[in-house]
C-alpha positions as CSV (number, residue, x, y, z in Angstrom):
1,X,-182.5,60.6,117.4
2,X,-186.1,61.7,117.9
3,X,-189.5,60.1,118.1
4,X,-188.5,57.2,120.3
5,X,-191.1,55.2,122.2
6,X,-191.9,56.0,125.8
7,X,-189.1,54.8,128.2
8,X,-186.4,54.7,125.4
9,X,-183.4,56.9,125.2
10,X,-180.7,57.6,122.6
11,X,-177.3,56.3,123.6
12,X,-173.9,56.4,122.0
13,X,-172.0,53.2,121.6
14,X,-169.3,54.7,123.8
15,X,-171.9,55.0,126.6
16,X,-173.3,51.5,126.3
17,X,-169.9,49.7,125.7
18,X,-167.1,49.1,128.1
19,X,-164.7,48.7,125.2
20,X,-164.6,49.3,121.5
21,X,-161.4,48.0,119.9
22,X,-160.5,46.6,116.5
23,X,-158.4,43.7,115.3
24,X,-154.8,43.8,114.3
25,X,-153.6,46.5,112.0
26,X,-150.3,44.6,111.5
27,X,-151.3,41.0,111.4
28,X,-148.5,38.6,112.4
29,X,-147.1,36.2,109.8
30,X,-149.3,33.2,108.9
31,X,-148.3,30.0,110.6
32,X,-148.8,26.3,109.5
33,X,-150.8,25.8,112.7
34,X,-151.6,27.5,116.0
35,X,-154.6,29.8,116.7
36,X,-157.1,31.1,114.2
37,X,-157.1,34.8,113.1
38,X,-160.5,35.7,111.6
39,X,-161.6,38.6,109.4
40,X,-164.9,40.2,108.2
41,X,-165.5,37.3,105.8
42,X,-166.0,35.0,108.9
43,X,-169.0,37.0,110.0
44,X,-172.0,36.0,107.9
45,X,-175.7,35.8,108.6
46,X,-175.2,37.0,112.3
47,X,-173.0,34.1,112.9
48,X,-169.3,33.6,113.5
49,X,-167.9,31.0,111.0
50,X,-164.6,29.1,111.4
51,X,-164.4,28.1,107.7
52,X,-161.6,30.1,106.1
53,X,-159.0,31.8,108.2
54,X,-155.2,32.1,108.7
55,X,-153.3,30.4,111.5
56,X,-151.0,32.5,113.7
57,X,-148.5,31.2,116.3
58,X,-149.5,30.9,119.9
59,X,-147.0,33.6,121.1
60,X,-148.4,36.0,118.4
61,X,-152.0,35.1,119.6
62,X,-151.1,36.0,123.2
63,X,-150.0,39.5,122.1
64,X,-153.2,40.0,120.0
65,X,-155.5,38.6,122.7
66,X,-153.9,40.8,125.4
67,X,-155.4,43.8,123.7
68,X,-158.7,42.6,122.3
69,X,-159.6,40.1,125.0
70,X,-162.5,38.7,123.0
71,X,-165.0,37.0,125.3
72,X,-168.5,35.5,125.1
73,X,-171.3,38.1,124.6
74,X,-168.9,40.5,122.9
75,X,-170.5,41.9,119.8
76,X,-168.4,41.8,116.6
77,X,-169.0,44.4,113.9
78,X,-167.4,44.5,110.4
79,X,-165.9,47.9,109.9
80,X,-163.8,47.7,106.8
81,X,-164.9,46.7,103.3
82,X,-168.3,45.2,103.8
83,X,-169.5,47.3,106.7
84,X,-172.2,46.5,109.2
85,X,-172.4,42.7,109.6
86,X,-172.6,41.6,113.2
87,X,-172.3,38.5,115.4
88,X,-172.4,37.8,119.1
89,X,-169.5,35.7,120.4
90,X,-171.3,32.6,121.7
91,X,-170.3,30.6,124.8
92,X,-167.8,27.8,124.5
93,X,-166.3,29.3,121.3
94,X,-162.7,28.5,120.7
95,X,-160.2,31.4,121.2
96,X,-159.4,33.5,118.1
97,X,-157.8,36.7,117.1
98,X,-159.1,39.3,114.6
99,X,-157.9,41.4,111.7
100,X,-158.6,45.1,111.6
101,X,-161.7,44.6,109.5
102,X,-163.7,43.7,112.6
103,X,-164.4,45.7,115.8
104,X,-165.1,44.2,119.2
105,X,-167.8,45.9,121.3
106,X,-168.1,44.8,125.0
107,X,-171.5,45.9,126.2
108,X,-172.1,47.3,129.6
109,X,-175.0,46.1,131.9
110,X,-177.3,48.6,130.3
111,X,-177.5,46.8,127.0
112,X,-177.9,43.1,126.1
113,X,-175.5,41.8,123.6
114,X,-178.1,40.3,121.3
115,X,-180.1,43.6,121.4
116,X,-177.0,45.6,120.6
117,X,-176.1,43.3,117.7
118,X,-179.6,43.6,116.2
119,X,-179.7,47.3,116.7
120,X,-176.5,47.7,114.7
121,X,-178.1,45.9,111.8
122,X,-181.2,48.0,111.8
123,X,-181.7,50.1,108.6
124,X,-181.1,53.5,110.4
125,X,-177.8,52.4,112.0
126,X,-176.7,50.7,108.7
127,X,-177.2,54.0,106.9
128,X,-175.3,55.9,109.6
129,X,-172.3,53.5,109.3
130,X,-172.3,53.8,105.5
131,X,-172.5,57.6,105.7
132,X,-169.6,57.8,108.1
133,X,-167.3,55.3,106.3
134,X,-164.1,56.9,105.0
135,X,-161.6,55.7,102.4
136,X,-161.2,55.3,98.7
137,X,-160.1,51.8,97.7
138,X,-161.7,50.3,100.7
139,X,-163.9,52.2,103.1
140,X,-163.7,51.8,106.9
141,X,-165.1,53.3,110.1
142,X,-162.8,55.1,112.5
143,X,-163.3,53.8,116.0
144,X,-163.7,57.3,117.4
145,X,-166.6,57.9,115.0
146,X,-168.0,54.4,115.8
147,X,-168.1,55.3,119.5
148,X,-170.4,58.3,118.7
149,X,-172.9,56.3,116.8
150,X,-176.3,56.5,118.5
151,X,-178.6,53.5,119.0
152,X,-182.2,53.6,120.4
153,X,-181.9,52.1,123.9
154,X,-185.0,50.4,125.2
155,X,-185.6,49.5,128.9
156,X,-183.7,46.3,129.8
157,X,-186.7,44.0,130.1
158,X,-188.0,45.2,126.7
159,X,-184.5,44.7,125.2
160,X,-184.8,41.0,126.1
161,X,-188.3,40.8,124.6
162,X,-187.2,42.4,121.4
163,X,-184.0,40.3,121.2
164,X,-185.9,37.1,121.8
165,X,-188.6,38.0,119.2
166,X,-186.0,39.0,116.6
167,X,-184.0,35.8,117.2
168,X,-187.1,33.7,116.5
169,X,-188.4,35.7,113.5
170,X,-185.0,36.1,111.8
171,X,-184.2,32.4,112.3
172,X,-187.4,31.6,110.4
173,X,-186.5,34.2,107.7
174,X,-183.0,32.7,107.4
175,X,-184.4,29.2,107.1
176,X,-186.8,30.3,104.4
177,X,-184.0,32.0,102.5
178,X,-181.8,28.9,102.7
179,X,-184.7,26.8,101.2
180,X,-185.2,29.3,98.4
181,X,-181.4,29.4,97.7
182,X,-181.6,25.7,96.9
183,X,-184.4,26.1,94.3
184,X,-182.1,27.4,91.4
185,X,-179.9,24.3,91.8
186,X,-183.0,22.0,91.9
187,X,-184.3,23.7,88.7
188,X,-180.9,23.4,87.0
189,X,-180.9,19.6,87.7
190,X,-184.5,19.5,86.5
191,X,-183.6,21.1,83.2
192,X,-180.7,18.7,82.8
193,X,-183.0,15.8,83.5
194,X,-185.4,17.0,80.8
195,X,-182.6,17.3,78.3
196,X,-181.3,13.9,79.3
197,X,-184.8,12.4,78.7
198,X,-185.1,14.3,75.4
199,X,-181.8,13.2,74.0
200,X,-182.2,9.6,75.1
201,X,-185.6,9.3,73.5
202,X,-187.4,8.7,76.8
203,X,-189.2,12.1,76.6
204,X,-191.0,11.1,73.4
205,X,-191.3,7.3,73.9
206,X,-195.1,7.4,74.3
207,X,-195.3,9.7,71.2
208,X,-193.4,7.1,69.1
209,X,-195.5,4.2,70.5
210,X,-198.8,6.0,69.7
211,X,-197.6,6.2,66.1
212,X,-196.2,2.7,66.0
213,X,-192.6,4.0,65.5
214,X,-189.4,2.4,66.6
215,X,-186.5,4.4,68.0
216,X,-184.1,4.4,65.0
217,X,-181.9,7.4,65.6
218,X,-178.7,7.2,63.5
219,X,-175.4,8.3,65.0
220,X,-174.0,11.4,63.3
221,X,-171.2,13.9,63.7
222,X,-171.9,17.6,64.2
223,X,-170.3,18.7,61.0
224,X,-172.5,16.3,59.0
225,X,-175.7,18.3,59.9
226,X,-174.2,21.8,59.6
227,X,-173.6,23.9,56.5
228,X,-170.8,25.7,58.4
229,X,-169.1,25.8,61.8
230,X,-166.9,28.9,62.4
231,X,-165.7,31.0,65.3
232,X,-165.7,34.8,65.6
233,X,-163.0,37.0,64.1
234,X,-159.6,36.6,65.7
235,X,-158.7,40.2,65.1
236,X,-159.8,42.9,67.6
237,X,-162.7,44.7,65.8
238,X,-162.5,48.5,65.6
239,X,-164.6,50.5,68.1
240,X,-167.5,52.8,67.2
241,X,-169.9,55.0,69.1
242,X,-172.8,53.4,67.2
243,X,-173.2,50.7,64.7
244,X,-173.4,46.9,65.1
245,X,-173.4,45.4,68.7
246,X,-170.3,43.4,69.7
247,X,-171.0,40.6,72.1
248,X,-169.0,38.4,74.4
249,X,-169.9,35.2,76.2
250,X,-171.7,37.4,78.8
251,X,-174.5,37.9,76.2
252,X,-175.3,34.2,76.0
253,X,-174.3,32.8,79.4
254,X,-177.9,32.3,80.4
255,X,-178.5,30.2,77.3
256,X,-180.4,33.0,75.6
257,X,-179.0,35.6,73.2
258,X,-179.2,39.1,74.8
259,X,-177.9,41.8,72.4
260,X,-178.6,44.4,75.2
261,X,-175.6,42.9,76.9
262,X,-173.3,43.9,74.1
263,X,-170.1,45.4,75.4
264,X,-169.6,48.0,72.6
265,X,-170.3,48.7,68.9
266,X,-168.3,48.2,65.7
267,X,-168.8,50.0,62.4
268,X,-171.4,48.4,60.1
269,X,-168.7,48.2,57.4
270,X,-166.7,45.9,59.6
271,X,-169.7,43.5,59.9
272,X,-170.2,43.6,56.2
273,X,-166.5,42.7,55.6
274,X,-166.8,39.4,57.6
275,X,-167.0,36.1,55.8
276,X,-170.6,34.9,55.5
277,X,-170.1,32.0,57.9
278,X,-168.9,34.5,60.5
279,X,-172.0,36.6,60.2
280,X,-174.6,35.0,62.4
281,X,-178.2,35.1,61.1
282,X,-181.6,34.1,62.3
283,X,-181.7,30.3,63.0
284,X,-178.0,29.9,63.7
285,X,-176.8,28.5,67.0
286,X,-174.0,30.2,69.0
287,X,-171.7,28.0,71.2
288,X,-169.0,29.1,73.6
289,X,-165.7,27.5,72.8
290,X,-163.2,29.4,75.1
291,X,-163.3,30.1,78.8
292,X,-166.8,29.2,79.9
293,X,-167.1,26.5,77.3
294,X,-170.3,24.6,76.3
295,X,-173.0,27.3,76.4
296,X,-175.4,27.3,73.5
297,X,-177.9,29.9,72.5
298,X,-180.3,30.2,69.5
299,X,-180.0,33.2,67.3
300,X,-183.6,34.3,67.4
301,X,-183.2,37.8,65.8
302,X,-182.3,39.0,62.4
303,X,-180.5,42.0,63.8
304,X,-176.8,42.0,62.9
305,X,-174.2,41.6,65.6
306,X,-170.5,40.7,65.9
307,X,-169.0,38.2,68.3
308,X,-165.5,37.4,69.6
309,X,-163.5,34.3,68.8
310,X,-164.6,32.8,72.1
311,X,-167.9,32.0,70.4
312,X,-168.6,29.6,67.5
313,X,-171.5,29.9,65.1
314,X,-173.2,26.8,63.8
315,X,-175.5,26.9,60.7
316,X,-177.6,23.7,60.8
317,X,-179.0,22.1,57.7
318,X,-182.6,22.6,58.5
319,X,-183.6,19.7,56.3
320,X,-181.8,17.4,58.8
321,X,-181.9,19.2,62.1
322,X,-184.0,22.1,63.5
323,X,-182.1,25.1,65.0
324,X,-183.8,25.0,68.3
325,X,-183.4,21.3,68.7
326,X,-179.7,21.8,68.0
327,X,-179.5,24.4,70.7
328,X,-181.1,22.1,73.2
329,X,-179.0,19.2,72.0
330,X,-175.8,21.1,72.6
331,X,-176.8,21.9,76.1
332,X,-177.2,18.2,77.1
333,X,-174.8,16.6,79.6
334,X,-173.3,14.2,77.1
335,X,-172.2,17.2,74.9
336,X,-170.7,18.8,78.0
337,X,-168.6,15.7,78.6
338,X,-167.4,15.8,75.0
339,X,-166.5,19.5,75.5
340,X,-164.3,18.5,78.4
341,X,-162.7,15.6,76.4
342,X,-161.6,17.8,73.5
343,X,-160.8,21.0,75.4
344,X,-157.2,22.2,75.5
345,X,-155.4,24.7,77.7
346,X,-155.0,25.2,81.4
347,X,-155.6,28.8,82.4
348,X,-158.4,29.1,79.8
349,X,-160.0,26.0,78.3
350,X,-160.6,26.1,74.5
351,X,-162.5,23.8,72.2
352,X,-160.8,23.5,68.9
353,X,-163.1,23.8,65.9
354,X,-162.0,20.4,64.8
355,X,-163.0,19.0,68.1
356,X,-166.4,20.8,67.9
357,X,-167.1,19.5,64.5
358,X,-166.5,15.9,65.7
359,X,-169.1,16.0,68.4
360,X,-171.2,12.8,68.1
361,X,-174.8,12.2,69.0
362,X,-177.9,10.3,67.7
363,X,-180.4,12.1,65.4
364,X,-184.2,11.7,65.6
365,X,-186.4,12.5,62.6
366,X,-187.6,16.1,62.0
367,X,-191.1,15.3,63.3
368,X,-189.7,13.8,66.5
369,X,-187.3,16.8,66.9
370,X,-190.3,19.1,66.7
371,X,-192.1,17.1,69.3
372,X,-189.1,17.1,71.6
373,X,-188.7,20.9,71.2
374,X,-192.4,21.3,72.0
375,X,-192.2,19.2,75.2
376,X,-188.9,20.7,76.3
377,X,-190.3,24.2,75.7
378,X,-193.3,23.4,77.8
379,X,-191.3,22.0,80.7
380,X,-188.7,24.8,80.6
381,X,-191.5,27.4,80.6
382,X,-192.8,25.8,83.7
383,X,-189.4,25.8,85.3
384,X,-188.9,29.5,84.3
385,X,-192.2,30.4,85.9
386,X,-191.1,28.6,89.1
387,X,-187.8,30.4,88.9
388,X,-189.6,33.8,88.6
389,X,-191.8,33.0,91.6
390,X,-188.7,32.0,93.5
391,X,-186.9,35.2,92.6
392,X,-190.0,37.2,93.8
393,X,-190.1,35.2,97.0
394,X,-186.4,35.8,97.6
395,X,-186.8,39.5,97.1
396,X,-189.7,39.6,99.6
397,X,-187.8,37.5,102.1
398,X,-184.7,39.7,101.7
399,X,-186.8,42.7,102.5
400,X,-188.2,41.1,105.6
401,X,-185.1,41.3,107.7
402,X,-184.6,45.1,107.4
403,X,-188.3,45.8,107.7
404,X,-188.6,43.6,110.8
405,X,-185.5,45.2,112.4
406,X,-186.9,48.7,111.6
407,X,-190.2,47.8,113.2
408,X,-188.4,46.4,116.3
409,X,-186.4,49.6,116.9
410,X,-189.5,51.8,116.4
411,X,-190.9,49.9,119.5
412,X,-193.6,48.2,117.4
413,X,-192.5,44.5,117.5
414,X,-193.3,43.6,121.2
415,X,-195.6,45.1,123.8
416,X,-194.2,47.7,126.1
417,X,-194.6,47.5,129.9
418,X,-195.0,50.9,131.7
419,X,-193.5,49.2,134.8
420,X,-190.1,48.7,133.1
421,X,-187.4,51.0,134.4
422,X,-186.8,53.7,131.7
423,X,-183.6,53.5,129.7
424,X,-182.7,57.0,130.9
425,X,-182.3,55.8,134.4
426,X,-180.0,53.0,133.2
427,X,-177.9,55.6,131.4
428,X,-177.8,57.9,134.4
429,X,-176.3,55.2,136.5
430,X,-173.7,54.3,133.9
431,X,-172.7,57.9,133.5
432,X,-172.4,58.3,137.3
433,X,-170.3,55.1,137.6
434,X,-168.0,56.2,134.8
435,X,-167.6,59.7,136.4
436,X,-166.8,58.1,139.7
437,X,-164.3,55.6,138.4
438,X,-162.8,57.9,135.9
439,X,-162.5,55.0,133.5
440,X,-161.9,55.8,129.9
441,X,-162.6,53.4,127.0
442,X,-159.5,52.2,125.3
443,X,-159.1,53.7,121.8
444,X,-157.4,52.8,118.6
445,X,-156.7,55.1,115.8
446,X,-158.8,54.1,112.8
447,X,-160.3,51.1,111.3
C-alpha cells in the first residue's frame, strides 16, 4: 500500500484488531423463541437489522456468545456469499449470535470502529476482499487471510474527522437513494391512475363536452370485438441455431414487446406450420395468461416470432377497437381484477381462454379511443422521461458512495493537521504492547 498521505501508515487487520472471529459454523437448532441468531442478510446499508432471523435457545446462545462476545463498537463484516458489507454494533443493542457468514472485528485503541467500518467498504479494500475470496458454490474469506488485509491507517484525530464526515455525507446519500427508490412506485401508481381515468371516461370528459357528446359507451365482452383469441402452441417447439425468435413472458413483462429478449430460435418451417390465429402479426395484442398473468403488449413489428402457451394473442376488429387502445384497456385495474376472478391453479395461476374471452368492459367510439390513446401516450411519455431521469440520478447516487469512500481514504475528504500523532507511532505502541503481553489473536479455520 503506497502513496499514503503524510502521517498515515498501512496496517493489517490483525494489527488493529484485538479479535477477528466468525459466527457459528454449526448453528444450533432453531427454537420457537429465545435469542436471535443473525446472518449476512441482517447487515444492510451499514446497519444491523433485526427483521428476519432464527431463534436459538438461551443455553445455545450462551455457548455461542462465549466465543464471539459481540459488544458495542465491534465491526461486523459479511464474509460469505455477499462479501464486504459492514455495520458497527451500536450501544444498547439486544444480544445476538451470528452465523458463519459474518465476522466480528474488535478494534484496538489505534482505530475507531466507524473508521474501520468505512475503510472496509472503500473500493480498494472491497476489491481485495473479492480477489481473496475462495469457494465455488459460495465464496468466502478465510479468517487468516482476512487478518492480513491491509487498511490505510490515519492518525487517530483524523480518523474521527473522516468518520464524522463520512457519516454525514453517506447519510445524505442514503436518504436521497431512499427517495429515488420510491419514484418507480409513484410512477406505477400514476400510470394506473391515468388508465383508470381513461377507462372511466374522465380523461376525455372535456373532449366530449367540447363536441357536445354524451358518454354512451356500450358494455361488450372481449370476444365480441376480436376476430380471434388464441394462446401459443402447447407443444414444445423444436430448437434451432437460427430462425424465428421464441419468446416467453420475459419478452413482454415491461408492457412492451422486446424480441431481443427471445430465449432461443425455432425453424421458420415450424412458424409457418402454426395456425393463422397463433401467428402474431402487426397490430395484434399479446396478453400473459399463465404465471405472471395480466400483462399486455402491442405487437408493433411485422417480424415473425413464436410464443409459448403462457401468452395469448388477441386480434382486434379494428373497425370496432384500435389495437393500442386494447393494449391499454387490458392493462387497467378492472381487467386485473377480472384476471384474478377467473384464474385457476395454485402454484401457477392460469387464465382459461374461455375466461379471457368473457372479460367485460365499456367501449368508446373509435374517435374517442384515438383521443384516449393520444392522451395516454403523452402522459406515459412524460412518466417514462421522469423514470429515465430517476434511473440516471440513481446511477449517479450509487456511484457517490464508493467515490466518496475512495476520496476519504486518499486523505482528500477532510483537512490534515500536522500536529496529529502519526499513525506509525500508534502502531509502534501496539506492536510493543503485543510483544510484551505475548497475546495472540484467537483464530478460526475458515469462513
